[in-house]
Predicted model as a PDB file, atoms N, CA, C, CB and O in Angstrom, pLDDT in the B-factor column:
MODEL        1                                                                  
ATOM      1  N   MET A   1       6.531  46.674  -7.939  1.00 56.00           N  
ATOM      2  CA  MET A   1       6.793  45.261  -7.915  1.00 56.00           C  
ATOM      3  C   MET A   1       5.488  44.510  -7.729  1.00 56.00           C  
ATOM      4  CB  MET A   1       7.790  44.912  -6.812  1.00 56.00           C  
ATOM      5  O   MET A   1       4.409  45.097  -7.648  1.00 56.00           O  
ATOM      6  N   ALA A   2       5.621  43.193  -7.664  1.00 62.00           N  
ATOM      7  CA  ALA A   2       4.429  42.354  -7.548  1.00 62.00           C  
ATOM      8  C   ALA A   2       4.110  42.140  -6.087  1.00 62.00           C  
ATOM      9  CB  ALA A   2       4.624  40.999  -8.265  1.00 62.00           C  
ATOM     10  O   ALA A   2       4.397  41.079  -5.532  1.00 62.00           O  
ATOM     11  N   GLY A   3       3.547  43.092  -5.491  1.00 62.00           N  
ATOM     12  CA  GLY A   3       3.205  42.980  -4.083  1.00 62.00           C  
ATOM     13  C   GLY A   3       1.711  42.954  -3.888  1.00 62.00           C  
ATOM     14  O   GLY A   3       0.930  43.235  -4.796  1.00 62.00           O  
ATOM     15  N   GLY A   4       1.348  42.613  -2.696  1.00 64.00           N  
ATOM     16  CA  GLY A   4      -0.066  42.599  -2.372  1.00 64.00           C  
ATOM     17  C   GLY A   4      -0.546  44.019  -2.127  1.00 64.00           C  
ATOM     18  O   GLY A   4       0.261  44.936  -1.976  1.00 64.00           O  
ATOM     19  N   HIS A   5      -1.805  44.193  -2.090  1.00 70.00           N  
ATOM     20  CA  HIS A   5      -2.377  45.504  -1.834  1.00 70.00           C  
ATOM     21  C   HIS A   5      -3.022  45.509  -0.468  1.00 70.00           C  
ATOM     22  CB  HIS A   5      -3.396  45.887  -2.917  1.00 70.00           C  
ATOM     23  O   HIS A   5      -4.179  45.898  -0.311  1.00 70.00           O  
ATOM     24  N   GLY A   6      -2.272  45.080   0.502  1.00 68.00           N  
ATOM     25  CA  GLY A   6      -2.785  45.016   1.858  1.00 68.00           C  
ATOM     26  C   GLY A   6      -3.283  43.624   2.194  1.00 68.00           C  
ATOM     27  O   GLY A   6      -3.326  42.743   1.336  1.00 68.00           O  
ATOM     28  N   PRO A   7      -3.652  43.438   3.424  1.00 72.00           N  
ATOM     29  CA  PRO A   7      -4.119  42.110   3.828  1.00 72.00           C  
ATOM     30  C   PRO A   7      -5.479  41.789   3.202  1.00 72.00           C  
ATOM     31  CB  PRO A   7      -4.208  42.019   5.361  1.00 72.00           C  
ATOM     32  O   PRO A   7      -6.335  42.657   3.034  1.00 72.00           O  
ATOM     33  N   LYS A   8      -5.635  40.535   2.874  1.00 69.00           N  
ATOM     34  CA  LYS A   8      -6.895  40.090   2.284  1.00 69.00           C  
ATOM     35  C   LYS A   8      -7.918  39.908   3.408  1.00 69.00           C  
ATOM     36  CB  LYS A   8      -6.704  38.759   1.473  1.00 69.00           C  
ATOM     37  O   LYS A   8      -7.626  39.305   4.441  1.00 69.00           O  
ATOM     38  N   THR A   9      -9.066  40.416   3.194  1.00 72.00           N  
ATOM     39  CA  THR A   9     -10.136  40.218   4.156  1.00 72.00           C  
ATOM     40  C   THR A   9     -11.300  39.546   3.437  1.00 72.00           C  
ATOM     41  CB  THR A   9     -10.574  41.570   4.807  1.00 72.00           C  
ATOM     42  O   THR A   9     -11.721  39.967   2.359  1.00 72.00           O  
ATOM     43  N   TYR A  10     -11.799  38.502   4.059  1.00 67.00           N  
ATOM     44  CA  TYR A  10     -12.922  37.775   3.501  1.00 67.00           C  
ATOM     45  C   TYR A  10     -14.128  38.008   4.400  1.00 67.00           C  
ATOM     46  CB  TYR A  10     -12.604  36.256   3.362  1.00 67.00           C  
ATOM     47  O   TYR A  10     -14.008  38.057   5.624  1.00 67.00           O  
ATOM     48  N   SER A  11     -15.238  38.145   3.801  1.00 76.00           N  
ATOM     49  CA  SER A  11     -16.447  38.361   4.590  1.00 76.00           C  
ATOM     50  C   SER A  11     -17.137  37.045   4.939  1.00 76.00           C  
ATOM     51  CB  SER A  11     -17.411  39.267   3.833  1.00 76.00           C  
ATOM     52  O   SER A  11     -18.104  37.030   5.700  1.00 76.00           O  
ATOM     53  N   GLY A  12     -16.644  35.954   4.391  1.00 81.00           N  
ATOM     54  CA  GLY A  12     -17.259  34.657   4.665  1.00 81.00           C  
ATOM     55  C   GLY A  12     -16.232  33.561   4.474  1.00 81.00           C  
ATOM     56  O   GLY A  12     -15.035  33.832   4.382  1.00 81.00           O  
ATOM     57  N   PRO A  13     -16.696  32.331   4.415  1.00 83.00           N  
ATOM     58  CA  PRO A  13     -15.742  31.227   4.208  1.00 83.00           C  
ATOM     59  C   PRO A  13     -15.141  31.274   2.805  1.00 83.00           C  
ATOM     60  CB  PRO A  13     -16.434  29.867   4.435  1.00 83.00           C  
ATOM     61  O   PRO A  13     -15.746  31.793   1.868  1.00 83.00           O  
ATOM     62  N   ILE A  14     -13.947  30.726   2.688  1.00 84.00           N  
ATOM     63  CA  ILE A  14     -13.255  30.690   1.402  1.00 84.00           C  
ATOM     64  C   ILE A  14     -14.003  29.716   0.498  1.00 84.00           C  
ATOM     65  CB  ILE A  14     -11.747  30.272   1.569  1.00 84.00           C  
ATOM     66  O   ILE A  14     -14.281  28.590   0.910  1.00 84.00           O  
ATOM     67  N   PRO A  15     -14.330  30.119  -0.710  1.00 86.00           N  
ATOM     68  CA  PRO A  15     -15.080  29.215  -1.589  1.00 86.00           C  
ATOM     69  C   PRO A  15     -14.194  28.065  -2.082  1.00 86.00           C  
ATOM     70  CB  PRO A  15     -15.656  29.994  -2.791  1.00 86.00           C  
ATOM     71  O   PRO A  15     -13.161  28.289  -2.713  1.00 86.00           O  
ATOM     72  N   VAL A  16     -14.611  26.850  -1.786  1.00 88.00           N  
ATOM     73  CA  VAL A  16     -13.897  25.654  -2.213  1.00 88.00           C  
ATOM     74  C   VAL A  16     -14.836  24.880  -3.135  1.00 88.00           C  
ATOM     75  CB  VAL A  16     -13.435  24.775  -0.980  1.00 88.00           C  
ATOM     76  O   VAL A  16     -15.957  24.539  -2.757  1.00 88.00           O  
ATOM     77  N   HIS A  17     -14.374  24.615  -4.319  1.00 91.00           N  
ATOM     78  CA  HIS A  17     -15.201  23.920  -5.295  1.00 91.00           C  
ATOM     79  C   HIS A  17     -15.093  22.416  -5.095  1.00 91.00           C  
ATOM     80  CB  HIS A  17     -14.792  24.304  -6.727  1.00 91.00           C  
ATOM     81  O   HIS A  17     -14.052  21.906  -4.678  1.00 91.00           O  
ATOM     82  N   ALA A  18     -16.166  21.720  -5.391  1.00 93.00           N  
ATOM     83  CA  ALA A  18     -16.186  20.266  -5.290  1.00 93.00           C  
ATOM     84  C   ALA A  18     -15.321  19.670  -6.403  1.00 93.00           C  
ATOM     85  CB  ALA A  18     -17.643  19.724  -5.371  1.00 93.00           C  
ATOM     86  O   ALA A  18     -15.323  20.183  -7.522  1.00 93.00           O  
ATOM     87  N   PRO A  19     -14.588  18.602  -6.113  1.00 92.00           N  
ATOM     88  CA  PRO A  19     -13.755  17.981  -7.146  1.00 92.00           C  
ATOM     89  C   PRO A  19     -14.625  17.268  -8.182  1.00 92.00           C  
ATOM     90  CB  PRO A  19     -12.757  16.986  -6.510  1.00 92.00           C  
ATOM     91  O   PRO A  19     -15.751  16.876  -7.876  1.00 92.00           O  
ATOM     92  N   PRO A  20     -14.125  17.098  -9.386  1.00 95.00           N  
ATOM     93  CA  PRO A  20     -14.889  16.369 -10.400  1.00 95.00           C  
ATOM     94  C   PRO A  20     -15.117  14.910  -9.995  1.00 95.00           C  
ATOM     95  CB  PRO A  20     -14.165  16.428 -11.749  1.00 95.00           C  
ATOM     96  O   PRO A  20     -14.403  14.377  -9.146  1.00 95.00           O  
ATOM     97  N   ARG A  21     -16.113  14.273 -10.605  1.00 96.00           N  
ATOM     98  CA  ARG A  21     -16.454  12.889 -10.278  1.00 96.00           C  
ATOM     99  C   ARG A  21     -15.304  11.937 -10.565  1.00 96.00           C  
ATOM    100  CB  ARG A  21     -17.682  12.455 -11.054  1.00 96.00           C  
ATOM    101  O   ARG A  21     -15.083  10.982  -9.821  1.00 96.00           O  
ATOM    102  N   LEU A  22     -14.572  12.196 -11.644  1.00 96.00           N  
ATOM    103  CA  LEU A  22     -13.441  11.332 -11.980  1.00 96.00           C  
ATOM    104  C   LEU A  22     -12.403  11.331 -10.867  1.00 96.00           C  
ATOM    105  CB  LEU A  22     -12.798  11.779 -13.296  1.00 96.00           C  
ATOM    106  O   LEU A  22     -11.854  10.279 -10.537  1.00 96.00           O  
ATOM    107  N   TYR A  23     -12.128  12.486 -10.286  1.00 96.00           N  
ATOM    108  CA  TYR A  23     -11.147  12.571  -9.203  1.00 96.00           C  
ATOM    109  C   TYR A  23     -11.646  11.834  -7.963  1.00 96.00           C  
ATOM    110  CB  TYR A  23     -10.848  14.041  -8.862  1.00 96.00           C  
ATOM    111  O   TYR A  23     -10.868  11.153  -7.294  1.00 96.00           O  
ATOM    112  N   ARG A  24     -12.929  11.963  -7.653  1.00 96.00           N  
ATOM    113  CA  ARG A  24     -13.465  11.267  -6.483  1.00 96.00           C  
ATOM    114  C   ARG A  24     -13.447   9.757  -6.688  1.00 96.00           C  
ATOM    115  CB  ARG A  24     -14.892  11.740  -6.186  1.00 96.00           C  
ATOM    116  O   ARG A  24     -13.109   9.011  -5.769  1.00 96.00           O  
ATOM    117  N   PHE A  25     -13.809   9.301  -7.886  1.00 97.00           N  
ATOM    118  CA  PHE A  25     -13.812   7.869  -8.178  1.00 97.00           C  
ATOM    119  C   PHE A  25     -12.395   7.304  -8.158  1.00 97.00           C  
ATOM    120  CB  PHE A  25     -14.466   7.603  -9.537  1.00 97.00           C  
ATOM    121  O   PHE A  25     -12.157   6.250  -7.568  1.00 97.00           O  
ATOM    122  N   SER A  26     -11.449   8.002  -8.802  1.00 97.00           N  
ATOM    123  CA  SER A  26     -10.065   7.505  -8.814  1.00 97.00           C  
ATOM    124  C   SER A  26      -9.466   7.553  -7.410  1.00 97.00           C  
ATOM    125  CB  SER A  26      -9.197   8.334  -9.791  1.00 97.00           C  
ATOM    126  O   SER A  26      -8.652   6.698  -7.061  1.00 97.00           O  
ATOM    127  N   ASN A  27      -9.856   8.534  -6.604  1.00 96.00           N  
ATOM    128  CA  ASN A  27      -9.387   8.594  -5.227  1.00 96.00           C  
ATOM    129  C   ASN A  27      -9.875   7.384  -4.443  1.00 96.00           C  
ATOM    130  CB  ASN A  27      -9.856   9.888  -4.555  1.00 96.00           C  
ATOM    131  O   ASN A  27      -9.122   6.810  -3.657  1.00 96.00           O  
ATOM    132  N   MET A  28     -11.130   6.993  -4.650  1.00 97.00           N  
ATOM    133  CA  MET A  28     -11.680   5.842  -3.951  1.00 97.00           C  
ATOM    134  C   MET A  28     -10.979   4.554  -4.398  1.00 97.00           C  
ATOM    135  CB  MET A  28     -13.197   5.743  -4.197  1.00 97.00           C  
ATOM    136  O   MET A  28     -10.634   3.720  -3.561  1.00 97.00           O  
ATOM    137  N   ILE A  29     -10.766   4.386  -5.694  1.00 98.00           N  
ATOM    138  CA  ILE A  29     -10.134   3.170  -6.209  1.00 98.00           C  
ATOM    139  C   ILE A  29      -8.682   3.074  -5.755  1.00 98.00           C  
ATOM    140  CB  ILE A  29     -10.209   3.134  -7.741  1.00 98.00           C  
ATOM    141  O   ILE A  29      -8.247   2.024  -5.281  1.00 98.00           O  
ATOM    142  N   LEU A  30      -7.938   4.154  -5.896  1.00 98.00           N  
ATOM    143  CA  LEU A  30      -6.529   4.120  -5.496  1.00 98.00           C  
ATOM    144  C   LEU A  30      -6.368   3.975  -3.990  1.00 98.00           C  
ATOM    145  CB  LEU A  30      -5.819   5.379  -5.968  1.00 98.00           C  
ATOM    146  O   LEU A  30      -5.467   3.275  -3.527  1.00 98.00           O  
ATOM    147  N   GLY A  31      -7.229   4.624  -3.226  1.00 97.00           N  
ATOM    148  CA  GLY A  31      -7.165   4.491  -1.767  1.00 97.00           C  
ATOM    149  C   GLY A  31      -7.490   3.087  -1.310  1.00 97.00           C  
ATOM    150  O   GLY A  31      -6.824   2.548  -0.426  1.00 97.00           O  
ATOM    151  N   ALA A  32      -8.515   2.485  -1.909  1.00 98.00           N  
ATOM    152  CA  ALA A  32      -8.883   1.117  -1.538  1.00 98.00           C  
ATOM    153  C   ALA A  32      -7.789   0.134  -1.923  1.00 98.00           C  
ATOM    154  CB  ALA A  32     -10.204   0.718  -2.203  1.00 98.00           C  
ATOM    155  O   ALA A  32      -7.462  -0.768  -1.151  1.00 98.00           O  
ATOM    156  N   SER A  33      -7.219   0.302  -3.118  1.00 98.00           N  
ATOM    157  CA  SER A  33      -6.153  -0.624  -3.526  1.00 98.00           C  
ATOM    158  C   SER A  33      -4.921  -0.461  -2.640  1.00 98.00           C  
ATOM    159  CB  SER A  33      -5.775  -0.395  -5.001  1.00 98.00           C  
ATOM    160  O   SER A  33      -4.227  -1.442  -2.371  1.00 98.00           O  
ATOM    161  N   MET A  34      -4.639   0.750  -2.185  1.00 97.00           N  
ATOM    162  CA  MET A  34      -3.517   0.957  -1.267  1.00 97.00           C  
ATOM    163  C   MET A  34      -3.749   0.188   0.032  1.00 97.00           C  
ATOM    164  CB  MET A  34      -3.321   2.465  -0.973  1.00 97.00           C  
ATOM    165  O   MET A  34      -2.852  -0.503   0.516  1.00 97.00           O  
ATOM    166  N   TRP A  35      -4.969   0.309   0.605  1.00 97.00           N  
ATOM    167  CA  TRP A  35      -5.242  -0.373   1.859  1.00 97.00           C  
ATOM    168  C   TRP A  35      -5.293  -1.879   1.677  1.00 97.00           C  
ATOM    169  CB  TRP A  35      -6.542   0.121   2.451  1.00 97.00           C  
ATOM    170  O   TRP A  35      -4.861  -2.611   2.568  1.00 97.00           O  
ATOM    171  N   PHE A  36      -5.810  -2.372   0.545  1.00 97.00           N  
ATOM    172  CA  PHE A  36      -5.784  -3.814   0.296  1.00 97.00           C  
ATOM    173  C   PHE A  36      -4.350  -4.317   0.205  1.00 97.00           C  
ATOM    174  CB  PHE A  36      -6.548  -4.154  -0.994  1.00 97.00           C  
ATOM    175  O   PHE A  36      -4.038  -5.389   0.723  1.00 97.00           O  
ATOM    176  N   TRP A  37      -3.480  -3.562  -0.440  1.00 96.00           N  
ATOM    177  CA  TRP A  37      -2.078  -3.946  -0.556  1.00 96.00           C  
ATOM    178  C   TRP A  37      -1.398  -3.938   0.812  1.00 96.00           C  
ATOM    179  CB  TRP A  37      -1.343  -3.006  -1.521  1.00 96.00           C  
ATOM    180  O   TRP A  37      -0.628  -4.847   1.122  1.00 96.00           O  
ATOM    181  N   ILE A  38      -1.669  -2.929   1.628  1.00 94.00           N  
ATOM    182  CA  ILE A  38      -1.082  -2.867   2.969  1.00 94.00           C  
ATOM    183  C   ILE A  38      -1.535  -4.054   3.811  1.00 94.00           C  
ATOM    184  CB  ILE A  38      -1.460  -1.548   3.665  1.00 94.00           C  
ATOM    185  O   ILE A  38      -0.728  -4.669   4.507  1.00 94.00           O  
ATOM    186  N   MET A  39      -2.816  -4.373   3.749  1.00 94.00           N  
ATOM    187  CA  MET A  39      -3.320  -5.511   4.533  1.00 94.00           C  
ATOM    188  C   MET A  39      -2.772  -6.838   4.014  1.00 94.00           C  
ATOM    189  CB  MET A  39      -4.853  -5.537   4.507  1.00 94.00           C  
ATOM    190  O   MET A  39      -2.496  -7.741   4.803  1.00 94.00           O  
ATOM    191  N   TYR A  40      -2.614  -6.965   2.713  1.00 94.00           N  
ATOM    192  CA  TYR A  40      -2.028  -8.184   2.156  1.00 94.00           C  
ATOM    193  C   TYR A  40      -0.582  -8.349   2.613  1.00 94.00           C  
ATOM    194  CB  TYR A  40      -2.098  -8.160   0.621  1.00 94.00           C  
ATOM    195  O   TYR A  40      -0.177  -9.439   3.018  1.00 94.00           O  
ATOM    196  N   ARG A  41       0.197  -7.267   2.551  1.00 92.00           N  
ATOM    197  CA  ARG A  41       1.598  -7.353   2.980  1.00 92.00           C  
ATOM    198  C   ARG A  41       1.684  -7.595   4.481  1.00 92.00           C  
ATOM    199  CB  ARG A  41       2.363  -6.066   2.605  1.00 92.00           C  
ATOM    200  O   ARG A  41       2.592  -8.286   4.944  1.00 92.00           O  
ATOM    201  N   LEU A  42       0.754  -7.038   5.244  1.00 91.00           N  
ATOM    202  CA  LEU A  42       0.739  -7.286   6.682  1.00 91.00           C  
ATOM    203  C   LEU A  42       0.418  -8.747   6.965  1.00 91.00           C  
ATOM    204  CB  LEU A  42      -0.280  -6.369   7.380  1.00 91.00           C  
ATOM    205  O   LEU A  42       0.979  -9.340   7.887  1.00 91.00           O  
ATOM    206  N   LYS A  43      -0.482  -9.331   6.177  1.00 90.00           N  
ATOM    207  CA  LYS A  43      -0.797 -10.754   6.332  1.00 90.00           C  
ATOM    208  C   LYS A  43       0.415 -11.606   6.005  1.00 90.00           C  
ATOM    209  CB  LYS A  43      -1.979 -11.151   5.437  1.00 90.00           C  
ATOM    210  O   LYS A  43       0.686 -12.584   6.702  1.00 90.00           O  
ATOM    211  N   GLU A  44       1.145 -11.257   4.960  1.00 88.00           N  
ATOM    212  CA  GLU A  44       2.301 -12.047   4.543  1.00 88.00           C  
ATOM    213  C   GLU A  44       3.529 -11.807   5.426  1.00 88.00           C  
ATOM    214  CB  GLU A  44       2.642 -11.732   3.102  1.00 88.00           C  
ATOM    215  O   GLU A  44       4.213 -12.761   5.795  1.00 88.00           O  
ATOM    216  N   ASP A  45       3.815 -10.565   5.764  1.00 88.00           N  
ATOM    217  CA  ASP A  45       5.049 -10.218   6.470  1.00 88.00           C  
ATOM    218  C   ASP A  45       4.827  -9.749   7.899  1.00 88.00           C  
ATOM    219  CB  ASP A  45       5.775  -9.155   5.716  1.00 88.00           C  
ATOM    220  O   ASP A  45       5.780  -9.338   8.562  1.00 88.00           O  
ATOM    221  N   GLY A  46       3.604  -9.799   8.388  1.00 87.00           N  
ATOM    222  CA  GLY A  46       3.310  -9.309   9.732  1.00 87.00           C  
ATOM    223  C   GLY A  46       4.087 -10.003  10.828  1.00 87.00           C  
ATOM    224  O   GLY A  46       4.650  -9.327  11.688  1.00 87.00           O  
ATOM    225  N   PRO A  47       4.143 -11.352  10.836  1.00 86.00           N  
ATOM    226  CA  PRO A  47       4.901 -12.014  11.905  1.00 86.00           C  
ATOM    227  C   PRO A  47       6.382 -11.618  11.921  1.00 86.00           C  
ATOM    228  CB  PRO A  47       4.785 -13.519  11.757  1.00 86.00           C  
ATOM    229  O   PRO A  47       6.978 -11.502  12.992  1.00 86.00           O  
ATOM    230  N   VAL A  48       6.965 -11.415  10.761  1.00 87.00           N  
ATOM    231  CA  VAL A  48       8.365 -10.997  10.708  1.00 87.00           C  
ATOM    232  C   VAL A  48       8.498  -9.556  11.179  1.00 87.00           C  
ATOM    233  CB  VAL A  48       8.928 -11.150   9.280  1.00 87.00           C  
ATOM    234  O   VAL A  48       9.439  -9.206  11.892  1.00 87.00           O  
ATOM    235  N   LEU A  49       7.546  -8.728  10.773  1.00 84.00           N  
ATOM    236  CA  LEU A  49       7.591  -7.316  11.137  1.00 84.00           C  
ATOM    237  C   LEU A  49       7.472  -7.119  12.639  1.00 84.00           C  
ATOM    238  CB  LEU A  49       6.486  -6.557  10.429  1.00 84.00           C  
ATOM    239  O   LEU A  49       8.154  -6.270  13.214  1.00 84.00           O  
ATOM    240  N   PHE A  50       6.606  -7.902  13.276  1.00 84.00           N  
ATOM    241  CA  PHE A  50       6.388  -7.753  14.714  1.00 84.00           C  
ATOM    242  C   PHE A  50       7.274  -8.658  15.554  1.00 84.00           C  
ATOM    243  CB  PHE A  50       4.955  -8.027  15.038  1.00 84.00           C  
ATOM    244  O   PHE A  50       7.141  -8.662  16.778  1.00 84.00           O  
ATOM    245  N   GLY A  51       8.177  -9.430  14.942  1.00 85.00           N  
ATOM    246  CA  GLY A  51       9.131 -10.226  15.683  1.00 85.00           C  
ATOM    247  C   GLY A  51       8.637 -11.587  16.131  1.00 85.00           C  
ATOM    248  O   GLY A  51       9.268 -12.216  16.980  1.00 85.00           O  
ATOM    249  N   PHE A  52       7.516 -12.065  15.581  1.00 84.00           N  
ATOM    250  CA  PHE A  52       7.014 -13.385  15.949  1.00 84.00           C  
ATOM    251  C   PHE A  52       7.719 -14.495  15.190  1.00 84.00           C  
ATOM    252  CB  PHE A  52       5.527 -13.463  15.701  1.00 84.00           C  
ATOM    253  O   PHE A  52       7.679 -15.649  15.617  1.00 84.00           O  
ATOM    254  N   ARG A  53       8.361 -14.177  14.083  1.00 85.00           N  
ATOM    255  CA  ARG A  53       9.053 -15.164  13.264  1.00 85.00           C  
ATOM    256  C   ARG A  53      10.274 -14.494  12.651  1.00 85.00           C  
ATOM    257  CB  ARG A  53       8.114 -15.752  12.158  1.00 85.00           C  
ATOM    258  O   ARG A  53      10.243 -13.306  12.330  1.00 85.00           O  
ATOM    259  N   HIS A  54      11.351 -15.260  12.489  1.00 83.00           N  
ATOM    260  CA  HIS A  54      12.550 -14.728  11.860  1.00 83.00           C  
ATOM    261  C   HIS A  54      12.439 -14.847  10.348  1.00 83.00           C  
ATOM    262  CB  HIS A  54      13.804 -15.460  12.370  1.00 83.00           C  
ATOM    263  O   HIS A  54      11.849 -15.808   9.854  1.00 83.00           O  
ATOM    264  N   PRO A  55      12.991 -13.894   9.599  1.00 81.00           N  
ATOM    265  CA  PRO A  55      12.877 -13.964   8.140  1.00 81.00           C  
ATOM    266  C   PRO A  55      13.654 -15.122   7.533  1.00 81.00           C  
ATOM    267  CB  PRO A  55      13.353 -12.676   7.531  1.00 81.00           C  
ATOM    268  O   PRO A  55      13.342 -15.540   6.418  1.00 81.00           O  
ATOM    269  N   TRP A  56      14.642 -15.649   8.217  1.00 84.00           N  
ATOM    270  CA  TRP A  56      15.442 -16.742   7.660  1.00 84.00           C  
ATOM    271  C   TRP A  56      14.843 -18.109   7.970  1.00 84.00           C  
ATOM    272  CB  TRP A  56      16.862 -16.674   8.196  1.00 84.00           C  
ATOM    273  O   TRP A  56      15.420 -19.121   7.572  1.00 84.00           O  
ATOM    274  N   GLU A  57      13.715 -18.177   8.661  1.00 77.00           N  
ATOM    275  CA  GLU A  57      13.095 -19.460   8.950  1.00 77.00           C  
ATOM    276  C   GLU A  57      12.458 -20.074   7.715  1.00 77.00           C  
ATOM    277  CB  GLU A  57      12.060 -19.304  10.035  1.00 77.00           C  
ATOM    278  O   GLU A  57      12.275 -21.291   7.673  1.00 77.00           O  
ATOM    279  N   GLY A  58      12.121 -19.301   6.732  1.00 70.00           N  
ATOM    280  CA  GLY A  58      11.553 -19.831   5.499  1.00 70.00           C  
ATOM    281  C   GLY A  58      10.077 -20.089   5.611  1.00 70.00           C  
ATOM    282  O   GLY A  58       9.431 -19.746   6.602  1.00 70.00           O  
ATOM    283  N   HIS A  59       9.555 -20.706   4.562  1.00 63.00           N  
ATOM    284  CA  HIS A  59       8.132 -21.001   4.503  1.00 63.00           C  
ATOM    285  C   HIS A  59       7.904 -22.422   4.983  1.00 63.00           C  
ATOM    286  CB  HIS A  59       7.579 -20.807   3.071  1.00 63.00           C  
ATOM    287  O   HIS A  59       8.635 -23.337   4.605  1.00 63.00           O  
ATOM    288  N   HIS A  60       6.915 -22.600   5.797  1.00 60.00           N  
ATOM    289  CA  HIS A  60       6.602 -23.920   6.326  1.00 60.00           C  
ATOM    290  C   HIS A  60       5.452 -24.520   5.539  1.00 60.00           C  
ATOM    291  CB  HIS A  60       6.255 -23.847   7.826  1.00 60.00           C  
ATOM    292  O   HIS A  60       4.507 -23.824   5.168  1.00 60.00           O  
ATOM    293  N   GLY A  61       5.543 -25.822   5.288  1.00 58.00           N  
ATOM    294  CA  GLY A  61       4.443 -26.520   4.666  1.00 58.00           C  
ATOM    295  C   GLY A  61       4.408 -26.456   3.156  1.00 58.00           C  
ATOM    296  O   GLY A  61       3.450 -26.947   2.559  1.00 58.00           O  
ATOM    297  N   SER A  62       5.383 -25.886   2.520  1.00 57.00           N  
ATOM    298  CA  SER A  62       5.382 -25.839   1.058  1.00 57.00           C  
ATOM    299  C   SER A  62       6.649 -26.516   0.555  1.00 57.00           C  
ATOM    300  CB  SER A  62       5.286 -24.366   0.534  1.00 57.00           C  
ATOM    301  O   SER A  62       7.737 -25.945   0.628  1.00 57.00           O  
ATOM    302  N   ASP A  63       6.505 -27.718   0.052  1.00 57.00           N  
ATOM    303  CA  ASP A  63       7.640 -28.465  -0.465  1.00 57.00           C  
ATOM    304  C   ASP A  63       7.723 -28.239  -1.958  1.00 57.00           C  
ATOM    305  CB  ASP A  63       7.523 -29.974  -0.136  1.00 57.00           C  
ATOM    306  O   ASP A  63       6.826 -28.630  -2.705  1.00 57.00           O  
ATOM    307  N   HIS A  64       8.787 -27.617  -2.389  1.00 58.00           N  
ATOM    308  CA  HIS A  64       8.975 -27.326  -3.807  1.00 58.00           C  
ATOM    309  C   HIS A  64       9.868 -28.350  -4.487  1.00 58.00           C  
ATOM    310  CB  HIS A  64       9.560 -25.944  -3.982  1.00 58.00           C  
ATOM    311  O   HIS A  64      10.239 -28.160  -5.646  1.00 58.00           O  
ATOM    312  N   GLY A  65      10.220 -29.420  -3.806  1.00 56.00           N  
ATOM    313  CA  GLY A  65      11.047 -30.448  -4.395  1.00 56.00           C  
ATOM    314  C   GLY A  65      12.507 -30.054  -4.521  1.00 56.00           C  
ATOM    315  O   GLY A  65      13.178 -30.458  -5.470  1.00 56.00           O  
ATOM    316  N   HIS A  66      13.000 -29.280  -3.585  1.00 59.00           N  
ATOM    317  CA  HIS A  66      14.398 -28.853  -3.657  1.00 59.00           C  
ATOM    318  C   HIS A  66      15.373 -29.922  -3.182  1.00 59.00           C  
ATOM    319  CB  HIS A  66      14.591 -27.604  -2.841  1.00 59.00           C  
ATOM    320  O   HIS A  66      16.586 -29.752  -3.306  1.00 59.00           O  
ATOM    321  N   ASP A  67      14.857 -31.015  -2.642  1.00 61.00           N  
ATOM    322  CA  ASP A  67      15.769 -32.049  -2.157  1.00 61.00           C  
ATOM    323  C   ASP A  67      16.217 -32.990  -3.272  1.00 61.00           C  
ATOM    324  CB  ASP A  67      15.106 -32.846  -1.050  1.00 61.00           C  
ATOM    325  O   ASP A  67      17.089 -33.824  -3.030  1.00 61.00           O  
ATOM    326  N   ASN A  68      15.664 -32.896  -4.480  1.00 59.00           N  
ATOM    327  CA  ASN A  68      16.064 -33.774  -5.581  1.00 59.00           C  
ATOM    328  C   ASN A  68      17.366 -33.317  -6.236  1.00 59.00           C  
ATOM    329  CB  ASN A  68      14.959 -33.836  -6.624  1.00 59.00           C  
ATOM    330  O   ASN A  68      18.151 -34.156  -6.678  1.00 59.00           O  
ATOM    331  N   HIS A  69      17.607 -32.049  -6.307  1.00 62.00           N  
ATOM    332  CA  HIS A  69      18.798 -31.465  -6.903  1.00 62.00           C  
ATOM    333  C   HIS A  69      19.036 -31.914  -8.343  1.00 62.00           C  
ATOM    334  CB  HIS A  69      19.991 -31.807  -6.070  1.00 62.00           C  
ATOM    335  O   HIS A  69      20.145 -32.296  -8.717  1.00 62.00           O  
ATOM    336  N   GLY A  70      17.975 -31.861  -9.136  1.00 61.00           N  
ATOM    337  CA  GLY A  70      18.116 -32.140 -10.553  1.00 61.00           C  
ATOM    338  C   GLY A  70      17.958 -33.598 -10.949  1.00 61.00           C  
ATOM    339  O   GLY A  70      17.974 -33.905 -12.141  1.00 61.00           O  
ATOM    340  N   LYS A  71      17.807 -34.501 -10.001  1.00 64.00           N  
ATOM    341  CA  LYS A  71      17.658 -35.920 -10.337  1.00 64.00           C  
ATOM    342  C   LYS A  71      16.199 -36.194 -10.661  1.00 64.00           C  
ATOM    343  CB  LYS A  71      18.148 -36.836  -9.170  1.00 64.00           C  
ATOM    344  O   LYS A  71      15.296 -35.562 -10.112  1.00 64.00           O  
ATOM    345  N   SER A  72      15.989 -37.120 -11.536  1.00 63.00           N  
ATOM    346  CA  SER A  72      14.611 -37.464 -11.921  1.00 63.00           C  
ATOM    347  C   SER A  72      13.963 -38.314 -10.830  1.00 63.00           C  
ATOM    348  CB  SER A  72      14.588 -38.221 -13.282  1.00 63.00           C  
ATOM    349  O   SER A  72      14.651 -38.876  -9.978  1.00 63.00           O  
ATOM    350  N   GLU A  73      12.650 -38.400 -10.864  1.00 62.00           N  
ATOM    351  CA  GLU A  73      11.885 -39.108  -9.849  1.00 62.00           C  
ATOM    352  C   GLU A  73      12.036 -40.623  -9.940  1.00 62.00           C  
ATOM    353  CB  GLU A  73      10.435 -38.741  -9.962  1.00 62.00           C  
ATOM    354  O   GLU A  73      11.872 -41.304  -8.928  1.00 62.00           O  
ATOM    355  N   ASP A  74      12.346 -41.183 -11.128  1.00 61.00           N  
ATOM    356  CA  ASP A  74      12.355 -42.633 -11.300  1.00 61.00           C  
ATOM    357  C   ASP A  74      13.652 -43.292 -10.842  1.00 61.00           C  
ATOM    358  CB  ASP A  74      12.111 -42.969 -12.738  1.00 61.00           C  
ATOM    359  O   ASP A  74      13.726 -44.521 -10.874  1.00 61.00           O  
ATOM    360  N   HIS A  75      14.657 -42.572 -10.428  1.00 54.00           N  
ATOM    361  CA  HIS A  75      15.914 -43.183  -9.981  1.00 54.00           C  
ATOM    362  C   HIS A  75      15.855 -43.601  -8.560  1.00 54.00           C  
ATOM    363  CB  HIS A  75      17.056 -42.247 -10.168  1.00 54.00           C  
ATOM    364  O   HIS A  75      16.832 -44.132  -8.032  1.00 54.00           O  
TER     365      HIS A  75                                                      
ENDMDL                                                                          
END                                                                             
């Protein structure tokens, strides 16, 4: 059968090859974008996440004109 031929013994450290440059570069870009996204979401949703603000309180200071309800400005 497909068995080992006894325990493996190494006389030194296991040889680990360095990753290609493309993998290191993509790792840096994807890792940085992940942390930027986490920090952005923490900035936006942090008060709700930590209980400083309720999610149903809405956004303060941004008037989108919802009080008109479809009526024009000149009436």
